[in-house]
Structure formats: structure tokens, C-alpha cells
TORGU-806091 format. One record per residue (C-alpha): residue number from 1; residue in one letter; chain; x, y, z. Coordinates in pm, 1 decimal, always signed. Layout:
N
+-----+---------+--------+----------+----------+----------+
: num : residuo : cadena :       xx :       yy :       zz :
+-----+---------+--------+----------+----------+----------+
: NUM :       A :      A :        X :        Y :        Z :
...
+-----+---------+--------+----------+----------+----------+
***
This chain:
119
+-----+---------+--------+----------+----------+----------+
: num : residuo : cadena :       xx :       yy :       zz :
+-----+---------+--------+----------+----------+----------+
:   1 :       X :      A : +11347.9 : +10402.4 : +12870.5 :
:   2 :       X :      A : +11026.5 : +10588.5 : +12733.8 :
:   3 :       X :      A : +11247.7 : +10786.1 : +12483.8 :
:   4 :       X :      A : +11383.7 : +10471.3 : +12325.5 :
:   5 :       X :      A : +11036.9 : +10324.4 : +12298.1 :
:   6 :       X :      A : +10897.5 : +10655.4 : +12145.2 :
:   7 :       X :      A : +11179.9 : +10701.4 : +11916.4 :
:   8 :       X :      A : +11164.4 : +10345.1 : +11789.6 :
:   9 :       X :      A : +10776.1 : +10386.3 : +11765.5 :
:  10 :       X :      A : +10794.2 : +10705.8 : +11566.7 :
:  11 :       X :      A : +11032.6 : +10543.6 : +11314.9 :
:  12 :       X :      A : +10816.7 : +10232.2 : +11298.8 :
:  13 :       X :      A : +10505.6 : +10433.3 : +11240.3 :
:  14 :       X :      A : +10657.8 : +10632.5 : +10966.7 :
:  15 :       X :      A : +10806.7 : +10312.4 : +10807.3 :
:  16 :       X :      A : +10458.0 : +10157.8 : +10818.8 :
:  17 :       X :      A : +10287.7 : +10442.7 : +10661.7 :
:  18 :       X :      A : +10537.9 : +10476.1 : +10379.6 :
:  19 :       X :      A : +10588.1 : +10110.0 : +10298.6 :
:  20 :       X :      A : +10226.9 : +10047.6 : +10325.5 :
:  21 :       X :      A : +10146.0 : +10311.6 : +10076.1 :
:  22 :       X :      A : +10409.3 : +10191.4 :  +9843.1 :
:  23 :       X :      A : +10289.9 :  +9819.0 :  +9860.9 :
:  24 :       X :      A :  +9927.5 :  +9921.2 :  +9803.5 :
:  25 :       X :      A : +10039.7 : +10121.4 :  +9505.8 :
:  26 :       X :      A : +10258.4 :  +9865.4 :  +9359.7 :
:  27 :       X :      A :  +9994.0 :  +9572.0 :  +9394.6 :
:  28 :       X :      A :  +9665.2 :  +9749.5 :  +9294.6 :
:  29 :       X :      A :  +9543.1 :  +9420.4 :  +9170.7 :
:  30 :       X :      A :  +9529.9 :  +9295.8 :  +9522.2 :
:  31 :       X :      A :  +9251.1 :  +9549.7 :  +9608.6 :
:  32 :       X :      A :  +9019.8 :  +9504.3 :  +9814.3 :
:  33 :       X :      A :  +9263.0 :  +9268.7 : +10002.8 :
:  34 :       X :      A :  +9470.1 :  +9470.3 : +10246.3 :
:  35 :       X :      A :  +9808.9 :  +9353.5 : +10096.3 :
:  36 :       X :      A :  +9998.1 :  +9638.8 : +10251.5 :
:  37 :       X :      A :  +9900.9 :  +9560.3 : +10619.2 :
:  38 :       X :      A :  +9934.5 :  +9187.6 : +10561.0 :
:  39 :       X :      A : +10296.0 :  +9218.9 : +10442.7 :
:  40 :       X :      A : +10400.4 :  +9454.5 : +10695.2 :
:  41 :       X :      A : +10247.5 :  +9269.4 : +10975.6 :
:  42 :       X :      A : +10421.0 :  +8942.3 : +10846.6 :
:  43 :       X :      A : +10766.0 :  +9123.6 : +10822.2 :
:  44 :       X :      A : +10723.4 :  +9283.3 : +11158.6 :
:  45 :       X :      A : +10634.3 :  +8943.4 : +11319.2 :
:  46 :       X :      A : +10948.8 :  +8798.7 : +11175.5 :
:  47 :       X :      A : +11152.8 :  +9083.7 : +11290.1 :
:  48 :       X :      A : +10997.6 :  +9076.9 : +11637.5 :
:  49 :       X :      A : +11050.1 :  +8704.6 : +11672.6 :
:  50 :       X :      A : +11414.8 :  +8742.9 : +11583.2 :
:  51 :       X :      A : +11477.1 :  +9027.9 : +11820.5 :
:  52 :       X :      A : +11287.5 :  +8856.7 : +12111.6 :
:  53 :       X :      A : +11515.1 :  +8543.7 : +12067.5 :
:  54 :       X :      A : +11823.3 :  +8773.4 : +12063.4 :
:  55 :       X :      A : +11711.6 :  +8957.9 : +12367.9 :
:  56 :       X :      A : +11623.9 :  +8641.2 : +12563.6 :
:  57 :       X :      A : +11973.5 :  +8497.3 : +12492.4 :
:  58 :       X :      A : +12136.3 :  +8855.5 : +12580.5 :
:  59 :       X :      A : +12266.9 :  +8912.3 : +12235.3 :
:  60 :       X :      A : +12118.1 :  +9255.3 : +12229.0 :
:  61 :       X :      A : +12071.2 :  +9467.7 : +12542.3 :
:  62 :       X :      A : +11767.1 :  +9601.5 : +12690.1 :
:  63 :       X :      A : +11810.9 :  +9948.1 : +12528.9 :
:  64 :       X :      A : +11814.8 :  +9797.1 : +12179.9 :
:  65 :       X :      A : +11534.9 :  +9587.0 : +12267.1 :
:  66 :       X :      A : +11317.0 :  +9873.5 : +12372.9 :
:  67 :       X :      A : +11385.9 : +10077.2 : +12065.4 :
:  68 :       X :      A : +11349.4 :  +9802.0 : +11804.2 :
:  69 :       X :      A : +11133.9 :  +9535.1 : +11970.6 :
:  70 :       X :      A : +10898.4 :  +9741.4 : +12162.1 :
:  71 :       X :      A : +10905.7 : +10074.0 : +11987.0 :
:  72 :       X :      A : +10968.1 : +10008.8 : +11625.8 :
:  73 :       X :      A : +10797.7 :  +9665.8 : +11585.3 :
:  74 :       X :      A : +10515.9 :  +9773.3 : +11813.0 :
:  75 :       X :      A : +10434.5 : +10071.5 : +11575.5 :
:  76 :       X :      A : +10536.6 :  +9918.0 : +11262.3 :
:  77 :       X :      A : +10297.6 :  +9622.8 : +11309.3 :
:  78 :       X :      A :  +9927.5 :  +9712.4 : +11367.7 :
:  79 :       X :      A :  +9660.4 :  +9529.4 : +11526.1 :
:  80 :       X :      A :  +9414.5 :  +9808.0 : +11500.1 :
:  81 :       X :      A :  +9439.4 :  +9858.0 : +11124.4 :
:  82 :       X :      A :  +9416.2 :  +9478.6 : +11073.2 :
:  83 :       X :      A :  +9093.4 :  +9474.5 : +11273.0 :
:  84 :       X :      A :  +8956.2 :  +9774.2 : +11101.8 :
:  85 :       X :      A :  +9033.5 :  +9631.6 : +10756.1 :
:  86 :       X :      A :  +8857.8 :  +9310.6 : +10848.6 :
:  87 :       X :      A :  +8572.3 :  +9509.1 : +10964.4 :
:  88 :       X :      A :  +8542.6 :  +9714.5 : +10652.0 :
:  89 :       X :      A :  +8566.9 :  +9378.7 : +10431.8 :
:  90 :       X :      A :  +8269.2 :  +9253.2 : +10651.1 :
:  91 :       X :      A :  +8080.6 :  +9555.8 : +10613.9 :
:  92 :       X :      A :  +8116.1 :  +9560.1 : +10238.8 :
:  93 :       X :      A :  +7994.8 :  +9216.7 : +10223.6 :
:  94 :       X :      A :  +8311.6 :  +9046.6 : +10140.3 :
:  95 :       X :      A :  +8272.2 :  +8769.2 : +10402.5 :
:  96 :       X :      A :  +8515.4 :  +8524.4 : +10221.7 :
:  97 :       X :      A :  +8790.3 :  +8778.0 : +10187.2 :
:  98 :       X :      A :  +8754.4 :  +8878.7 : +10552.9 :
:  99 :       X :      A :  +8786.4 :  +8535.2 : +10661.5 :
: 100 :       X :      A :  +9074.7 :  +8476.0 : +10438.0 :
: 101 :       X :      A :  +9249.3 :  +8798.0 : +10558.0 :
: 102 :       X :      A :  +9185.4 :  +8708.9 : +10928.6 :
: 103 :       X :      A :  +9303.6 :  +8346.9 : +10907.5 :
: 104 :       X :      A :  +9592.6 :  +8412.9 : +10680.7 :
: 105 :       X :      A :  +9713.1 :  +8710.8 : +10911.1 :
: 106 :       X :      A :  +9704.1 :  +8498.9 : +11214.0 :
: 107 :       X :      A :  +9873.5 :  +8192.0 : +11066.1 :
: 108 :       X :      A : +10134.8 :  +8381.8 : +10867.8 :
: 109 :       X :      A : +10189.5 :  +8621.1 : +11170.2 :
: 110 :       X :      A : +10270.9 :  +8328.3 : +11400.0 :
: 111 :       X :      A : +10465.2 :  +8139.9 : +11149.2 :
: 112 :       X :      A : +10703.2 :  +8433.0 : +11064.2 :
: 113 :       X :      A : +10739.1 :  +8508.6 : +11444.7 :
: 114 :       X :      A : +10852.8 :  +8139.0 : +11486.8 :
: 115 :       X :      A : +11091.2 :  +8160.5 : +11192.2 :
: 116 :       X :      A : +11249.5 :  +8478.3 : +11328.0 :
: 117 :       X :      A : +11276.0 :  +8339.9 : +11657.6 :
: 118 :       X :      A : +11435.1 :  +8011.1 : +11543.5 :
: 119 :       X :      A : +11689.0 :  +8172.4 : +11319.2 :
+-----+---------+--------+----------+----------+----------+
***
């Protein structure tokens, strides 16, 4: 069980690191908005919603749920980076951008999880 979660988490963390860097390099005009974390968390919310529904309805087994849902999605999405980026925006006196980032992240995350769950 721990190996499945750990293996999925390792892949998810590496995917987040690589994809986040690529997104941030591809959209430099979005700076200082944390577009990489925003997109990754939205995509991860969608995937986790989809996987949760599949697991609840026994379409995927516990092993795949632990690997992809708990491990991969748990490491791919990141609340700690989201929180830190919001604090950096506040610390650098970008209050409007910080509020936009927090509100948009929560709303988009929930909506994407719902869409994934309902598919």
C-alpha cells in the first residue's frame, strides 16, 4: 500500500516540477501570477474527481486508486505551494492579485473536481 502511494507520489511530484517549470517558461507574461501552480491544481482537481468517481463505483481497484488518486494526484497538486505563492503576493503588496489567485484557485479547483467526478 505504502509503495503504491509512494511511487505515485514520486511520479506526481516530478510531473508537477517539470510541467510547472514548462508552463511558467511558456507564459512569462502571466508573471507574477502563479500560472503554473494554478493550471496544475486545476488539472489535478479534475483528474482526482474523475478517479474518485471511478473508485467509488468500483471501476478502478484500490491499488490504482492508491497509486493515481492518493499518490500521483496528492503530489501533483500542491496546497503548500499555493499557500506560499499567495503569501508571496501579499508580502510583495499585490493584494488584488493575491485575492484573485486564492478565489480563482478555490472556485476553479472545485469546479474542475466536480466536472471530473460527473464525467
